[in-house]
N, C-alpha and C positions, 0 to 999 in steps of 0.2 A: 397096360394098366387101365383099369376101368375108371370111369368118371367118379364113381363112388369112392374108389381108393384115393384119387387125387384130392377130393374134398376132405377126406379123413386126414391126409397128411397136412394140407393147408390149415385145417382146423386145429390140429395139434400144435403146429408152428405158431399159429395166432394165439393160442392159449398160453404157450410158453412166453411169447413176447409180451402179452398182457400181464402175466405174473411178474416179469422182469421190470416193466414200467411201474407197476404198482409197488414193487419192492423199493425201487429207486426213490419214488415219491415219498414213501414212508420213511426211508432213511434220511432224506433231506428235511422232512418235517421234524423228525426227532432231533437232528443236529441243530436246527433253528430253535427248537424249543429249549434245547440244552443251553444255548447261548443266552436266550432270554431269561432262563431260570438262574444262570450264573450271575447275570447283571442284577436281576431282582434280588438275589441273595446278598450281593455286595452293597446295594443301595443303603440299607440301614447303617452299615459301618461308615460310609462316606458322610451320611447325614449327621451322625454323631460327631465325627471329626470336625466338620464344618461348623456345627453348632457350638462345639467347645471353643473353637477359635473366635467365633463371634462373641461368645460370653466373655472370653478373656479380654478382647479389645474393648468391649463395653465397660468392663470393670476398670480397665486402665484409663479410659476416657473420664470416667467418674472421679477416679483418683486425681488425675491431672486438673480437672475442674475444681476440685476441692482445694488442691494445693495453690492454684492460681487465686482463688478467693481468699485464702489465708494470707498470701503475700500482699494482696491488695489492701487487706485490713492493716497489716503491719506497716505498709508504706504510708497509708493515710494517718497512722498514729505517730509517724516520725515528725520531729520538729527540727528540720535541718537549718543550721545557722553557720555562716562562715566564721571560722575561728580567727579571732583578732583580739589584740589587747584592748582593754577598756579605754585606756589613754595611751598616747604615744610614749614609748620608753626612750629617754634621751640616750644618744650614742655617746657614752662617757668611757673613760679609761676603765672604770669598774665593770661596765657592761662588756668591754672587750676581754678583760681578764676572766670574767665569768662565762665567756662564750655565749652571751645573750643575743642570739641571732634574731630574736623577736624585736630587738631594738632597731632593726633595719626595716620593720614592717612599713609599707607605704612606698612612695615614689621619691626618687632622688634625681637631682640635676647634676650632670657632669658639665661644668661650665667652660670647658675648653672649646675653642673654635678648631674643629678637627679637619684636617685636609688629607686627601688621598690622591695618588697619582696612578693612572692607568698604565700598566707596564707595556701595553701594546701600542696605545695611541699617545701616551704622555699627557693626557688630559688631567687637569687638576680639578678636584671636586671638593667643595667646602661644606662641612656639616656644622650648622649653627645651633642645632637642637639635638641633644643627646640625653636621654632619660633612661633610668632603670627602676623597676618596681619589684619589691620583694614580698614574699609571704612571711609567716612567722617562723618558717624553717630554713630561711636563707636561700630558698629557691626563687629565681627571678626571671624577668624578661626585660630585655633592653630594646630601645628603638632609637635610631638615628635618622634625622631628616636633613637632606642636602638642599642647597639653594636652588637646584634644578628640579626639585620635587622627588628625587629618588629616596626611597625608604629602605633602610637596612634593619633587620630585626632578628632576634634569636634569644635563646636561653642563656642564663648566667647562673653561677652558684657562688654564694658567699661563704667565707670561712674566717674564723677568728683565732689568732694565736698570739698570746702575750699582749703586746700593745699594737699589733698589726691587724689590719683588715685586708683580706684578699678577695678580689672579685675575678672569677675565672670563667673563661669561655672554653667550652669543650671542643669547638671547631671553628672554622671560618664563619664569618657573619654574612649570611646571604642577603642580597640586595634585590630590589624590585626590577632593576634593569637587566638581571641575569648575571651580574658580577658579584663580587664579594670583597669583604675586608678581611685581611689575614688575621688569624686568631691572635688574641692579646691576653697577656696577664696584667692585672691591675693591682698594685700594692698601695695601700693607703695608711697614713698616720693621722691621728686626730689633730685638729687645729684648735680645740677648746671651745668651739661654738656650735656643737651638735652637727659637726661636719668634719671633713677631712681634706687633706691634700694628697693627691694620688699621682703615681707615676705609671705610665703604660709602657709595655714592652712586647714587641712582636718577635717571637723566637725564630720564625722563618726568615724574616727580612732584617732582623736586628734593629728594627725601628723603635725609637723611644719618644716619649712625650710626657707632658705634665697636664694635670687637670684638677679642678676642685670637685668636691663632692658634697652637695648641700641638700638638705631635706626640703621637699616641696610641700607647701602648706596644702591641706585638703581643700 
């Protein structure tokens, strides 16, 4: 084969290779352009969705701010006062018969010297101060102070039936030393002097006692 023939063959092969390379480059560029075009075409849709969410959140924020401002105005206009009777209502037989729980409003002294015994250690503890305070609905709080500084406190509820006043504990009375006084039921009968004589009973221990019930002056 002559040198001219070899050059012709190599020239043809080179041309074919050049065409293949050019074709591949063109296809790559076309694919890249297609991806760019697809993304560019989808951008307006994403922008509209995001902008819609931003607008919704902005409107919600404005609505909440307006509601908060309205509530602040309503709160400022309120004139909150504690509900209480103008004058103390005497605890009389008529008040009991009528179920006038507001006659209990204020604080009362249970004048019994109350003693408890620790079932584990046998220690005797004396309570010289026992008070209970009621609102106008018969819901109250009691507080007992022992001679060693221990404080026992918790809720009580009053009820009236006929000529009887009941003061009920829903559960054991918790004390500041981690102990408690067993739950008690207190039943009272009026003694005619805006006060009453009461008996206490502990269902769990069967313990019983007596105490007075006198209104404390404000």
